[in-house]
C-alpha positions as CSV (number, residue, x, y, z in Angstrom):
1,M,37.2,167.4,183.1
2,R,33.8,166.7,181.7
3,P,34.6,169.0,178.6
4,L,37.8,167.3,178.0
5,F,36.4,163.8,178.2
6,L,33.5,165.0,175.8
7,A,36.5,166.1,173.2
8,I,38.4,162.8,173.6
9,L,35.1,160.9,172.7
10,L,34.7,163.3,169.6
11,V,37.8,163.1,167.6
12,P,37.7,159.7,166.6
13,L,33.9,159.4,165.6
14,T,34.9,162.4,163.2
15,S,38.0,160.7,161.6
16,C,36.2,157.5,160.9
17,D,33.4,159.0,159.1
18,K,36.1,160.5,156.5
19,K,37.1,158.4,153.5
20,P,40.3,158.5,151.8
21,A,40.7,160.6,148.5
22,A,41.2,159.2,145.3
23,P,45.0,159.9,143.8
24,G,45.3,163.2,141.9
25,G,42.2,164.4,143.5
26,M,40.0,162.1,141.3
27,P,36.1,161.6,142.9
28,P,35.9,158.0,145.0
29,G,34.3,156.4,141.9
30,G,37.1,156.7,139.6
31,M,37.8,159.0,136.5
32,P,35.0,161.2,136.2
33,E,32.5,160.9,133.5
34,V,32.1,163.5,130.3
35,A,29.3,163.6,127.8
36,V,31.2,164.2,124.2
37,I,30.4,164.6,120.5
38,T,32.5,163.3,117.7
39,V,33.0,165.9,115.3
40,Q,31.7,165.3,112.0
41,T,30.8,167.3,108.4
42,Q,27.7,167.7,107.1
43,R,25.9,169.6,104.6
44,V,24.2,172.7,106.2
45,E,21.8,175.3,104.1
46,L,22.6,178.8,105.9
47,T,20.2,181.6,106.2
48,T,20.4,185.3,106.9
49,E,17.4,187.0,108.8
50,L,16.7,190.7,107.5
51,A,13.9,192.6,108.5
52,G,11.8,194.4,106.2
53,R,8.3,195.8,104.8
54,V,5.3,194.2,102.9
55,A,4.4,196.0,100.1
56,A,1.6,195.5,97.2
57,S,3.0,194.0,94.1
58,Q,1.1,196.8,92.3
59,T,-0.6,200.0,93.6
60,A,-2.4,202.5,91.5
61,E,-3.8,206.0,92.2
62,V,-7.2,207.1,90.8
63,R,-7.2,210.3,89.7
64,P,-9.8,212.1,87.1
65,Q,-8.2,213.2,83.6
66,V,-10.9,215.6,83.0
67,G,-12.8,217.9,85.4
68,G,-16.8,218.3,86.5
69,I,-18.9,217.4,89.2
70,I,-19.0,213.6,90.5
71,Q,-22.4,212.2,90.2
72,N,-21.9,208.5,91.4
73,R,-19.3,206.4,93.4
74,L,-20.1,203.1,92.0
75,F,-18.1,200.8,93.8
76,T,-18.1,199.5,97.8
77,E,-14.8,200.7,99.6
78,G,-12.9,197.7,100.8
79,S,-13.9,195.5,97.7
80,D,-12.0,193.8,95.0
81,V,-12.5,195.4,91.8
82,K,-11.1,194.4,88.2
83,A,-9.4,196.8,85.5
84,G,-11.9,198.5,83.7
85,D,-14.2,198.4,86.3
86,V,-16.1,202.2,86.5
87,L,-15.3,204.0,89.9
88,Y,-16.9,207.5,89.3
89,Q,-19.2,209.0,87.3
90,I,-18.2,212.6,86.1
91,D,-21.2,214.6,85.2
92,P,-20.8,214.2,81.1
93,A,-23.2,217.0,79.9
94,S,-20.5,219.6,78.7
95,Y,-18.2,217.0,77.2
96,Q,-21.2,215.9,75.4
97,A,-22.1,219.0,74.0
98,A,-18.4,219.5,73.0
99,Y,-18.4,215.7,71.2
100,D,-21.6,216.6,69.4
101,G,-20.4,220.0,68.1
102,A,-17.1,218.4,67.0
103,A,-19.1,215.7,65.2
104,A,-21.3,218.8,63.4
105,A,-17.7,220.2,62.7
106,L,-16.7,217.1,60.8
107,A,-19.8,216.8,58.9
108,K,-19.8,220.4,57.9
109,A,-16.2,220.0,56.7
110,Q,-17.0,216.8,54.5
111,A,-19.7,218.4,52.9
112,N,-17.6,221.3,51.9
113,V,-15.1,219.5,50.2
114,A,-17.2,217.4,47.8
115,P,-17.7,220.8,45.3
116,V,-14.5,222.1,45.6
117,R,-13.1,218.4,44.6
118,L,-15.7,218.5,41.4
119,K,-14.6,221.7,40.6
120,A,-10.9,220.8,40.4
121,E,-11.5,217.5,38.5
122,R,-13.0,219.9,35.8
123,Y,-10.2,222.4,35.9
124,K,-7.8,219.7,35.3
125,E,-9.5,218.7,32.1
126,L,-9.7,222.2,30.7
127,L,-6.3,222.5,31.6
128,A,-5.3,219.9,28.9
129,S,-7.4,221.9,26.2
130,E,-6.1,225.5,27.7
131,A,-9.4,226.8,28.4
132,V,-8.6,227.9,31.7
133,S,-5.7,229.2,32.8
134,K,-2.6,227.5,34.9
135,Q,-3.0,229.8,37.7
136,D,-7.2,229.1,38.1
137,Y,-6.0,225.4,38.2
138,D,-3.3,225.9,41.0
139,D,-5.9,227.7,42.7
140,I,-8.7,225.5,42.9
141,S,-6.1,222.5,43.7
142,A,-5.0,224.5,46.9
143,A,-8.6,224.9,47.6
144,Q,-9.1,221.3,47.8
145,K,-6.1,220.6,49.7
146,L,-7.1,222.9,52.6
147,A,-10.8,221.4,52.5
148,E,-9.1,218.0,53.1
149,A,-7.4,219.6,55.7
150,E,-10.2,221.2,57.5
151,I,-11.6,217.4,57.6
152,E,-8.4,216.0,59.1
153,L,-8.9,218.9,61.5
154,A,-12.8,218.0,62.4
155,K,-11.7,214.6,63.1
156,A,-8.9,215.0,65.5
157,A,-11.1,217.6,67.5
158,L,-14.0,214.9,67.4
159,E,-11.4,212.3,68.7
160,T,-10.3,214.6,71.7
161,A,-14.1,215.2,72.5
162,R,-14.8,211.5,72.3
163,I,-11.8,210.9,74.7
164,N,-12.6,213.6,77.1
165,L,-16.0,212.1,76.9
166,A,-15.1,208.7,77.8
167,Y,-13.1,210.3,80.5
168,T,-16.0,211.1,82.6
169,K,-16.1,207.7,83.6
170,V,-13.4,206.9,85.9
171,I,-12.1,203.4,85.4
172,A,-10.0,201.1,87.3
173,P,-6.3,200.9,86.1
174,I,-5.7,198.0,87.5
175,S,-7.4,194.6,89.1
176,G,-7.0,194.9,93.3
177,R,-8.5,196.1,96.4
178,I,-9.6,199.8,96.8
179,G,-9.6,202.0,99.7
180,R,-11.6,204.3,101.1
181,S,-12.9,206.8,98.8
182,A,-11.6,210.8,99.1
183,V,-14.5,212.2,97.8
184,T,-18.6,211.8,97.8
185,N,-21.1,212.7,95.2
186,G,-21.2,216.3,94.3
187,A,-17.5,216.9,95.1
188,L,-16.1,218.9,92.4
189,V,-12.6,217.5,90.9
190,T,-10.1,218.5,88.4
191,A,-8.0,217.1,85.8
192,S,-4.7,215.4,87.3
193,Q,-5.3,216.9,90.8
194,P,-2.8,215.8,93.5
195,L,-5.0,214.3,96.0
196,P,-6.0,210.6,94.4
197,L,-9.7,210.1,94.3
198,A,-8.8,206.2,95.7
199,T,-5.8,203.8,96.0
200,I,-6.0,200.1,94.3
201,Q,-3.4,197.6,95.5
202,L,-2.6,194.2,94.6
203,L,-2.5,191.9,97.4
204,D,-1.4,188.7,95.6
205,P,1.3,188.4,95.3
206,M,3.2,190.7,97.6
207,Y,6.3,192.3,97.8
208,V,8.5,192.1,100.8
209,D,11.6,194.7,100.5
210,V,14.6,194.2,103.1
211,T,17.5,195.7,103.7
212,Q,21.1,193.8,103.8
213,S,24.2,195.6,104.5
214,S,26.7,196.4,101.8
215,S,29.7,194.0,104.2
216,E,27.2,191.1,104.2
217,M,26.7,191.5,100.7
218,L,29.9,191.0,99.7
219,R,30.9,188.3,102.1
220,L,28.0,186.3,100.6
221,R,29.4,186.7,96.9
222,K,33.2,186.0,97.8
223,A,31.8,182.8,99.7
224,L,29.4,181.7,96.3
225,D,32.5,182.7,94.1
226,S,35.0,180.6,95.7
227,G,33.0,177.7,96.4
228,Q,32.6,177.9,100.0
229,L,29.2,178.1,99.3
230,T,26.9,176.7,96.9
231,R,23.1,177.3,95.6
232,N,21.0,175.3,94.7
233,G,19.8,175.8,90.8
234,G,16.8,178.8,90.4
235,Q,16.1,181.7,92.3
236,A,17.0,181.8,96.4
237,K,13.9,181.0,98.4
238,V,13.2,183.1,101.6
239,Q,11.0,182.2,104.6
240,L,8.7,184.6,106.2
241,L,8.5,185.5,109.7
242,L,5.6,187.4,110.9
243,D,5.2,190.2,113.6
244,D,3.9,187.5,116.2
245,N,7.1,185.2,115.5
246,S,4.8,182.6,113.5
247,Q,6.2,181.2,110.2
248,Y,4.1,182.1,106.7
249,P,2.9,179.1,105.4
250,E,4.1,180.3,101.6
251,P,7.5,180.3,100.7
252,G,8.9,183.1,98.5
253,T,11.7,184.0,96.1
254,L,14.0,186.5,95.9
255,K,13.5,188.7,92.4
256,F,16.2,191.4,92.7
257,S,18.9,193.4,94.6
258,E,19.3,197.3,93.9
259,A,22.1,198.2,91.9
260,F,23.3,200.8,94.3
261,V,24.2,201.2,97.6
262,D,22.4,203.5,100.1
263,P,24.6,205.8,101.1
264,S,23.1,207.0,104.4
265,S,22.7,203.6,106.0
266,G,25.3,201.5,103.8
267,S,22.9,198.9,102.6
268,V,21.2,197.6,99.6
269,T,17.6,196.9,99.1
270,L,16.4,193.4,98.5
271,R,13.0,192.6,97.2
272,T,11.3,189.5,97.5
273,L,8.0,188.1,96.3
274,F,5.4,185.9,98.4
275,P,2.1,184.6,97.2
276,N,-0.7,185.7,99.3
277,P,-3.9,183.7,98.6
278,K,-5.4,184.1,101.9
279,L,-4.5,188.1,102.3
280,V,-2.6,187.5,105.4
281,L,0.0,189.7,104.2
282,L,-0.9,193.7,104.0
283,P,1.0,196.9,102.8
284,G,3.1,198.0,105.6
285,L,3.4,194.9,107.8
286,F,6.6,195.0,109.8
287,V,8.1,190.9,108.6
288,R,11.4,189.1,109.3
289,S,12.5,187.3,106.1
290,V,14.8,184.0,106.4
291,L,16.8,184.5,103.0
292,E,18.5,181.1,102.0
293,E,22.5,182.1,101.2
294,G,23.5,178.6,100.0
295,G,24.7,175.3,100.9
296,K,28.1,174.4,102.8
297,D,29.0,170.4,102.2
298,D,31.7,170.2,104.5
299,A,30.2,172.1,107.8
300,I,31.2,171.4,111.5
301,L,28.9,172.4,113.8
302,V,29.1,172.3,117.7
303,P,26.3,173.0,119.9
304,Q,26.8,176.2,121.8
305,R,26.3,174.6,125.3
306,G,30.1,173.1,124.6
307,V,31.4,176.6,123.7
308,T,33.2,179.2,125.8
309,R,35.1,182.1,125.7
310,N,38.5,182.5,127.6
311,P,39.6,186.0,129.1
312,A,41.0,187.0,125.4
313,G,37.4,186.6,124.4
314,N,38.3,183.8,122.0
315,A,35.7,180.9,121.7
316,M,36.9,177.7,123.2
317,V,35.8,174.0,123.6
318,M,37.1,171.2,125.7
319,T,38.3,168.0,123.9
320,V,39.2,164.5,125.0
321,N,42.2,163.7,123.3
322,G,44.1,160.2,122.6
323,E,45.2,159.6,125.7
324,E,42.0,160.2,127.4
325,K,42.6,163.3,129.0
326,V,40.9,166.9,128.7
327,E,42.4,169.3,126.2
328,P,41.5,172.8,126.0
329,R,41.1,173.6,122.1
330,I,40.6,177.5,120.6
331,I,38.4,177.7,117.5
332,S,37.0,180.2,115.2
333,V,33.6,180.3,114.7
334,S,31.8,182.6,112.2
335,R,27.7,182.2,112.9
336,S,24.8,180.2,114.8
337,V,23.0,177.7,113.0
338,G,20.2,176.8,115.0
339,D,21.6,176.1,118.5
340,S,25.1,175.5,117.2
341,W,28.2,177.4,116.1
342,L,29.6,176.7,112.7
343,V,33.3,176.4,113.3
344,T,35.8,177.4,110.4
345,D,39.1,176.7,112.4
346,G,40.4,174.4,115.1
347,L,38.5,171.5,115.2
348,K,38.9,168.1,112.6
349,V,36.7,165.4,111.9
350,G,36.8,162.4,114.3
351,E,38.0,164.8,117.2
352,R,35.6,164.5,120.5
353,V,34.1,167.5,122.1
354,I,33.2,167.7,125.7
355,L,29.3,168.9,126.5
356,E,28.5,167.4,129.7
357,G,30.7,167.6,132.5
358,L,32.9,170.7,131.7
359,Q,32.8,171.3,135.7
360,K,34.9,168.4,136.0
361,A,37.1,168.5,132.7
362,R,40.3,170.3,134.2
363,P,42.8,170.4,131.3
364,G,45.4,167.4,131.6
365,T,43.3,165.3,133.7
366,P,41.9,161.8,132.7
367,V,38.3,161.4,132.2
368,K,35.9,158.9,130.8
369,A,34.6,159.9,127.7
370,I,30.6,158.6,126.9
371,P,28.8,159.7,123.8
372,F,26.0,162.3,124.5
373,V,22.6,162.1,124.8
374,A,20.0,165.0,124.1
375,K,17.5,164.9,126.3
376,P,13.9,165.3,124.8
377,A,12.6,168.8,125.7
378,P,10.2,169.6,128.1
379,G,6.7,168.6,126.8
380,A,8.2,166.6,124.2
381,P,7.1,162.6,123.7
382,G,9.4,160.9,126.4
383,A,10.0,164.0,128.3
384,P,9.4,163.3,132.6
385,A,6.5,165.1,133.7
386,A,7.5,168.8,135.1
387,L,7.6,168.8,139.2
388,G,4.1,169.2,140.4
389,A,2.2,168.3,137.1
390,P,-0.8,166.0,137.4
391,A,0.4,162.8,136.2
392,A,-1.6,161.3,133.0
393,K,-4.7,159.2,133.0
């Protein structure tokens, strides 16, 4: 009897705590609230991120143009040099001797031509009175021209000797930062040897070479030609992200793109130029370039939190229609812009897209739409303190 009595007492108690459900499966407070944004058009600047490598804007490998023994290295490794600075001194003794010999040969040729020239002038006068034969005059004229040619030959030999003597001073062909030296004092070098003595690189400005797929390049050109994208006058601007994800402070410009597609990768190389006053960028550094593609004046952006995928894989949003009911909508998106999707089809200006309360937004059910208010990021001014964080004093 005791268990039956207890069961009778429990039945009314549990039934008294249950509240009647709202009509249509609605929560007790009435229609569910959803936070929405109203679709508007805006101008957005579209960019694309491409990986690339940093390269010096000028690079010169220093090689000797004459052979000999290195007497002195006249620079500090890793320092900045200017074009025309002497970097190495090659033993000039043999080249100085060759120069002196060429100078003496020129002086001899110049001395030999003087009597031949005077003799030719006298024969010319005697030929008029027929005191000498025409053959004698022709012979002396030919001898004069030969002596004058010997002078020109001696001058060329002297110039060659002068050039070779000057090449014993190995100078910097460009200004920039010079790397380590491949030789030391006493090393034997040869003319135009394959191993460079040192390498000079101009580090300000710097090139960043990135690759873009040919399909993306064609898509961008079509969008610009059709007017879907517009580009401000001048060269396209480029921002740089370093290997540690920090942004490089100096903006760059797009200089040119290759005139051919790499058949092995199907990509095109783009060259961008960045100022490098603090020498943050070094040759070979891996970076990511954010390239400005152009602007779209009538862009529709929807935050990614409001976009889902249906079983077929199509992008979809939940909207609130004119009857204040939830209506699913399939949309077309082309790319992400920040934390939003760029919508190309499926939405019109003035329509309302649900961002919060999607779990309560069943298709066809009435809802109460309120404007969506973005919450400040944690740590931002006005954001609530993290759980367990000490209160600010």
